[in-house]
C-alpha positions in Angstrom: 86.9 -76.6 -84.9 83.7 -78.7 -84.8 81.5 -77.7 -81.9 78.4 -79.7 -80.8 75.4 -78.0 -79.3 73.0 -80.4 -77.6 69.6 -78.8 -77.1 69.4 -76.0 -79.8 66.4 -73.9 -78.6 66.4 -70.1 -78.6 68.7 -70.0 -75.6 71.5 -71.6 -77.7 71.4 -69.0 -80.4 73.8 -66.6 -78.7 76.4 -69.3 -78.2 76.1 -70.5 -81.8 76.6 -67.0 -83.0 79.7 -66.6 -80.9 81.1 -69.9 -82.2 80.6 -68.7 -85.8 82.2 -65.4 -85.0 85.3 -67.3 -83.8 85.3 -69.5 -86.9 83.9 -72.8 -85.6 81.6 -75.2 -87.3 78.5 -75.9 -85.2 76.5 -79.2 -85.2 73.1 -78.9 -83.4 71.1 -81.7 -81.9 67.4 -81.1 -81.2 64.1 -82.9 -81.9 62.5 -79.7 -83.1 63.5 -78.9 -86.7 62.3 -75.3 -86.2 64.4 -74.7 -83.1 66.2 -71.3 -83.1 69.7 -72.9 -82.9 68.9 -75.5 -85.5 68.1 -72.8 -88.1 71.6 -71.2 -87.8 73.8 -74.2 -87.2 76.0 -75.6 -90.0 74.6 -79.1 -89.6 71.8 -80.6 -87.4 70.3 -83.8 -86.4 66.6 -84.2 -85.4 67.0 -86.3 -82.2 65.4 -86.1 -78.8 68.3 -85.1 -76.6 67.2 -87.4 -73.8 68.1 -90.3 -76.0 71.8 -90.5 -75.2 72.8 -93.4 -77.5 71.2 -91.8 -80.5 73.0 -88.5 -79.9 76.3 -90.2 -79.5 75.8 -92.2 -82.7 75.0 -89.1 -84.6 78.1 -87.2 -83.4 80.6 -90.0 -83.9 81.2 -89.1 -87.5 81.4 -85.4 -87.0 84.9 -85.2 -85.5 83.7 -83.1 -82.6 86.3 -81.2 -80.7 84.1 -80.3 -77.7 80.5 -79.7 -76.7 79.3 -76.1 -76.2 77.2 -76.1 -73.1 74.1 -73.9 -73.2 71.2 -73.7 -70.7 70.0 -77.3 -70.8 68.3 -78.4 -67.5 67.6 -82.0 -66.8 69.2 -83.4 -70.0 72.6 -82.3 -68.9 73.7 -86.0 -68.5 73.5 -86.4 -72.3 76.4 -83.9 -72.6 78.4 -86.0 -70.0 77.6 -89.2 -71.9 78.8 -87.7 -75.2 82.0 -86.5 -73.5 82.6 -90.0 -72.1 81.9 -91.8 -75.3 83.9 -89.6 -77.6 86.7 -88.8 -75.2 86.0 -85.1 -75.1 87.0 -82.5 -72.4 84.3 -81.3 -70.0 82.0 -82.9 -67.5 81.4 -86.7 -67.2 78.0 -88.3 -67.2 78.4 -89.1 -63.5 79.1 -85.5 -62.7 76.2 -84.3 -64.8 73.8 -86.7 -63.0 74.9 -85.3 -59.7 73.8 -81.9 -60.9 70.4 -83.1 -62.0 69.6 -85.5 -59.1 68.7 -83.3 -56.2 68.5 -86.2 -53.7 72.0 -87.4 -54.6 73.4 -83.9 -54.6 72.0 -83.1 -51.2 73.5 -86.3 -49.7 76.9 -85.8 -51.3 77.2 -82.3 -49.8 75.7 -83.3 -46.4 78.2 -86.1 -46.1 81.1 -83.6 -46.3 79.4 -80.9 -44.3 78.8 -78.5 -47.2 75.0 -78.7 -46.7 72.7 -78.4 -43.7 69.3 -79.9 -43.1 67.5 -83.1 -43.9 66.3 -84.4 -47.2 63.8 -87.3 -47.7 62.9 -89.2 -50.9 59.1 -89.4 -51.5 57.2 -91.3 -54.2 54.2 -93.5 -54.5 56.0 -96.5 -53.0 57.7 -94.4 -50.3 55.2 -92.0 -48.8 56.0 -89.5 -46.1 55.7 -91.2 -42.7 56.5 -89.2 -39.5 59.7 -87.8 -40.9 61.8 -85.5 -38.8 61.4 -82.3 -40.9 61.6 -78.7 -39.7 59.2 -76.3 -41.3 59.2 -74.3 -43.5 60.1 -77.1 -45.9 60.5 -77.5 -49.7 58.9 -80.2 -51.7 60.0 -80.6 -55.3 60.8 -83.1 -58.1 63.9 -85.1 -57.6 64.9 -84.6 -61.2 64.5 -81.6 -63.5 64.8 -77.8 -63.2 63.2 -74.5 -64.2 61.2 -74.2 -61.0 58.9 -77.0 -62.0 56.4 -77.9 -59.3 58.3 -76.4 -56.4 56.2 -76.1 -53.2 57.3 -74.1 -50.2 55.4 -75.6 -47.2 54.7 -73.8 -44.0 53.5 -76.7 -41.9 52.6 -80.4 -41.9 49.0 -79.6 -42.9 50.1 -78.1 -46.2 52.3 -81.1 -46.8 49.5 -83.5 -46.2 47.2 -81.6 -48.5 49.9 -81.7 -51.3 50.5 -85.4 -50.8 46.7 -86.0 -51.0 46.5 -83.9 -54.2 49.3 -85.8 -56.0 48.6 -89.4 -55.0 44.9 -89.4 -54.1 42.3 -86.8 -55.2 43.9 -85.0 -58.1 43.2 -81.4 -59.1 40.6 -79.1 -57.6 37.5 -77.6 -59.1 37.3 -74.7 -61.5 35.0 -72.0 -60.3 31.8 -71.6 -62.4 31.5 -68.2 -64.1 28.3 -68.9 -65.9 25.9 -68.1 -63.0 23.2 -65.6 -63.8 22.2 -62.7 -61.6 25.8 -61.8 -60.7 26.8 -58.2 -60.2 29.7 -56.9 -62.3 32.0 -57.1 -59.3 31.0 -60.6 -58.5 31.4 -61.7 -62.2 34.9 -60.1 -62.4 35.9 -61.8 -59.1 34.7 -65.2 -60.4 36.5 -64.7 -63.7 39.8 -64.1 -61.8 39.2 -67.1 -59.6 38.6 -69.3 -62.7 41.7 -67.9 -64.4 43.8 -68.6 -61.3 42.6 -72.2 -61.1 43.3 -72.8 -64.8 46.8 -71.3 -64.6 47.6 -73.3 -61.5 46.6 -76.6 -63.2 48.6 -75.6 -66.3 51.8 -74.7 -64.4 52.0 -77.5 -61.8 53.2 -80.7 -63.4 53.1 -83.0 -60.4 53.1 -86.6 -61.6 52.3 -89.4 -59.2 54.9 -91.6 -61.0 57.7 -89.1 -60.3 60.2 -89.1 -57.4 60.1 -86.1 -55.1 62.3 -84.8 -52.3 61.2 -83.1 -49.1 63.9 -81.0 -47.4 64.3 -78.3 -44.8 64.1 -74.8 -46.3 67.4 -73.1 -46.0 67.7 -69.9 -44.1 69.4 -66.7 -45.3 69.6 -64.6 -48.4 69.4 -66.4 -51.7 72.0 -65.7 -54.4 72.7 -67.1 -57.8 76.4 -67.7 -58.7 77.8 -67.6 -62.2 81.3 -68.8 -63.0 83.6 -71.1 -64.8 85.7 -74.1 -63.7 89.1 -73.7 -65.3 90.7 -77.0 -64.8 89.6 -77.7 -61.3 89.6 -74.0 -60.1 86.4 -72.0 -59.8 86.4 -68.5 -61.3 83.6 -66.2 -60.1 82.1 -64.1 -62.9 79.0 -62.6 -61.2 77.1 -62.9 -58.0 73.3 -62.1 -58.3 71.1 -61.4 -55.4 67.6 -62.8 -55.8 64.2 -61.3 -55.1 61.7 -64.1 -54.6 57.9 -64.3 -54.6 56.2 -65.0 -51.2 55.5 -68.7 -50.5 54.4 -71.2 -51.7 56.1 -70.9 -55.1 59.2 -68.8 -54.2 60.1 -68.0 -57.8 63.0 -65.5 -58.5 61.4 -62.4 -60.0 64.6 -60.3 -60.2 68.4 -60.5 -60.0 70.6 -57.7 -58.8 74.3 -57.7 -59.7 76.3 -57.6 -56.5 79.3 -55.2 -56.9 82.7 -56.7 -55.8 83.1 -54.0 -53.1 79.6 -54.3 -51.6 80.5 -57.1 -49.2 84.1 -58.3 -49.5 83.7 -60.9 -46.8 80.7 -62.6 -48.4 82.4 -62.5 -51.7 85.4 -64.3 -50.3 83.3 -66.9 -48.4 81.4 -67.7 -51.6 84.5 -68.1 -53.7 86.0 -70.5 -51.0 82.7 -72.4 -50.8 82.3 -72.8 -54.5 85.9 -74.1 -54.9 85.1 -76.8 -52.2 81.9 -77.6 -54.0 83.6 -78.1 -57.3 86.2 -80.3 -55.6 83.6 -82.5 -54.0 81.5 -82.9 -57.1 84.5 -83.3 -59.5 83.1 -80.7 -61.9 85.7 -79.3 -64.2 86.2 -77.4 -67.5 82.7 -76.1 -67.7 80.5 -73.0 -67.3 78.6 -73.3 -64.0 75.7 -71.7 -62.2 74.5 -72.4 -58.7 71.8 -71.3 -56.3 73.0 -70.7 -52.7 71.7 -69.4 -49.4 74.0 -67.2 -47.2 73.3 -66.5 -43.5 76.3 -64.8 -41.8 79.3 -67.1 -42.4 77.1 -70.1 -43.3 76.6 -71.0 -46.9 74.5 -73.8 -48.3 74.1 -74.8 -51.9 70.5 -75.4 -53.1 71.4 -76.6 -56.6 74.2 -76.5 -59.0 74.5 -77.1 -62.7 77.6 -77.5 -65.0 75.9 -75.2 -67.6 75.2 -71.5 -67.9 72.1 -69.9 -66.5 69.2 -69.2 -68.8 66.4 -66.7 -68.4 68.4 -64.0 -70.3 71.3 -64.3 -67.9 74.3 -65.8 -69.7 73.6 -64.2 -73.0 72.5 -60.7 -71.9 72.8 -59.9 -68.2 76.3 -61.2 -67.5 77.9 -59.5 -70.6 76.1 -56.2 -69.7 77.0 -56.4 -66.0 80.7 -57.6 -66.3 81.9 -56.7 -69.8 82.7 -60.4 -70.3 80.7 -62.8 -72.5 80.8 -66.3 -70.9 79.9 -68.1 -74.1 82.8 -66.4 -76.0 85.3 -67.1 -73.2 84.2 -70.7 -72.9 84.7 -71.2 -76.6 88.1 -69.5 -76.4 89.2 -71.7 -73.5 88.1 -74.9 -75.1 89.8 -74.1 -78.3 93.1 -73.1 -76.7 92.8 -69.4 -77.3 93.5 -66.5 -74.9 90.6 -66.1 -72.5 89.5 -64.4 -69.3 86.6 -64.8 -66.9 87.1 -62.1 -64.3 84.8 -59.1 -64.8 86.4 -56.2 -66.7 84.0 -53.3 -65.9 81.3 -54.4 -63.6 78.1 -52.3 -63.5 75.2 -52.1 -61.0 72.3 -53.8 -63.0 69.0 -55.4 -62.3 67.3 -58.0 -64.4 63.6 -58.0 -63.6 60.7 -60.1 -64.9 57.2 -58.7 -64.9 55.8 -60.1 -61.6 52.4 -58.5 -61.3 49.7 -60.8 -60.0 45.9 -61.2 -59.9 45.1 -58.4 -62.4 44.1 -57.7 -66.0 46.4 -55.6 -68.2 44.7 -52.4 -69.4 47.7 -50.3 -70.4 51.3 -51.2 -71.4 54.1 -48.6 -71.6 56.6 -48.5 -74.4 60.4 -48.5 -73.8 60.6 -44.9 -74.8 58.0 -43.9 -72.3 59.9 -45.7 -69.6 63.2 -44.0 -70.5 61.5 -40.6 -70.2 60.3 -41.4 -66.7 63.5 -42.8 -65.3 65.6 -40.3 -63.2 68.9 -39.0 -64.2 71.7 -41.6 -63.8 69.3 -44.6 -64.3 69.2 -46.2 -67.7 67.0 -48.8 -69.4 69.4 -51.3 -70.9 66.8 -53.9 -72.3 63.1 -54.1 -72.6 61.0 -57.0 -73.9 57.4 -56.9 -72.9 55.4 -59.7 -74.4 52.1 -59.1 -72.5 49.0 -57.9 -74.4 46.1 -55.8 -73.5 43.5 -57.6 -71.4 45.9 -60.4 -70.5 45.2 -61.8 -67.1 48.2 -62.0 -64.8 47.6 -64.8 -62.3 49.7 -66.3 -59.6 53.4 -66.9 -60.3 53.6 -70.6 -59.8 56.6 -71.6 -61.9 59.1 -70.2 -64.5 56.7 -70.3 -67.4 54.0 -68.3 -65.7 56.6 -65.6 -65.2 59.0 -65.7 -68.2 56.2 -65.7 -70.8 55.5 -62.1 -69.8 58.9 -60.6 -70.7 61.6 -58.8 -68.8 63.7 -55.6 -68.5 67.2 -54.7 -67.5 68.1 -51.4 -65.8 71.3 -49.8 -64.6 71.7 -47.3 -61.8 74.4 -45.8 -59.6 73.0 -47.2 -56.4 70.6 -49.9 -55.0 68.2 -47.1 -54.2 68.2 -46.1 -57.9 67.3 -49.7 -59.0 64.5 -49.9 -56.5 63.1 -46.6 -57.7 63.3 -47.7 -61.3 61.4 -50.9 -60.4 58.6 -48.8 -58.8 58.4 -46.4 -61.8 58.1 -49.3 -64.3 55.4 -51.1 -62.3 53.4 -47.9 -61.9 53.6 -47.3 -65.6 51.3 -50.2 -66.3 47.5 -49.8 -66.0 46.4 -52.9 -64.1 42.9 -53.7 -62.8 
C-alpha cells in the first residue's frame, strides 16, 4: 500500500520504519529536505505542510491508500484536507480544525456539558474588558500546540501585566553583567539573571497579531490519555498521570503510567468520557491523545488531537509500558490486517524530562552510573541526556526549554520506587 506521511521530522521516523516493516511504500511531505523522515521515505516532496492545496496536488498522483498520522500539532488540518480531497479514511478537515482551534473546541464541549468554566477570545481588536473570569486562569494562543506561550495567571494584576507586554510595551530589559567591582557571587547572580531573561525571550512567542484565549483553570489531577478511535469507538491504550512545573508555565515534566488496577472507577469514568468526546467531535479512525483534568467524578478535557503524542511517548513510552506499538497497530488497522490496541502486558513506568532549573551543570552521570545506583527491582529503560558541562538550566517556560535537555524512562514495582529513582537521578548531577 501507499502511505503518506505529512510532516516528516524525526518524530515520524518510527512510524515510517513500521510502515516499511509491514511492506508499505511511504511518501513523505516536508519543507526540510534533511528531515529525518524524508531521508528514509521511498519518495518525498519538499512542501510546507501548512500549504494544503500544494500537499493535495502532490499526492494526487501517488495513489495514496491512507495518511499515517504522526505527532503534527497545528498543521493537523492539512491531513484532514487531504483525506477530504482524495476520499481517504480518517479525520476530516472540519474535525481536525476542532482539534487545533482551542476556542471552538471549548465552546463545542461546553454546549453539551462536557467542559466547565468560561473561555474568552482575546486579540488586538478584542481586548480583555471586565470579563467574568475566576482565577487562577490560563492564557494561551488560540491555535497551535507544544506548550507555546502558555501563561498560568494567579490574579488580574498578572493578566494586565501580560496584556501590556504583548500589546503595549514589549519585552523587558536584559540585566547588565559588565559592571566592574562585582564580587564573584554578585557576578554569578547577574549572569544567571541575564541567562533567565534571554531564555524567557527566546521561549515565549507571543505575537500581537495572534488570537488568544483566556479561560478558567481547571481543577483536579491532570492526565494524558492515549488511545485509538476504531470506527467511532474509543479504545484506551494508556493513561499517563502528569507532573507539572509550578505556575506560571505549568509544563509537564514527567508522565507516570497508571496501572489498570490502580483506580478502576477513574479508569471507567475516563473511558466513558472519551467515548462521549469522540461522539461530539465526530473524530473517527485515528490515533488520539488528550489532556484532561479529573476531580472526583468530574472530568474536563483541556485539549484533544487526532494524532499520537510526541515527546518520546508514542514511539517509546507506550510500547514499553503496554507491549503494544500504536504506530504498528494503526498501520495494520488501516490496511485491513489483524490488530489490537488493548495493553498486552502493562508495566509501571515513568518518562521523565530533565527539569532542573536556575543552575549550571558541573557534572553529568552516565547511564551505567545510574544503573549501578538504582535499587533492586528498579530498571533504567532509556537514557538520553543531551546537556553539556557548564550548560545553564534556566526556567522551564515551554516545551523546547525542557525537551532540548533529554529524558529518561525508568521501571519500578511501585510508585514509591519511581519516586526514589527520580531522586537518585537528580542527585547524581552536580549542579551549582
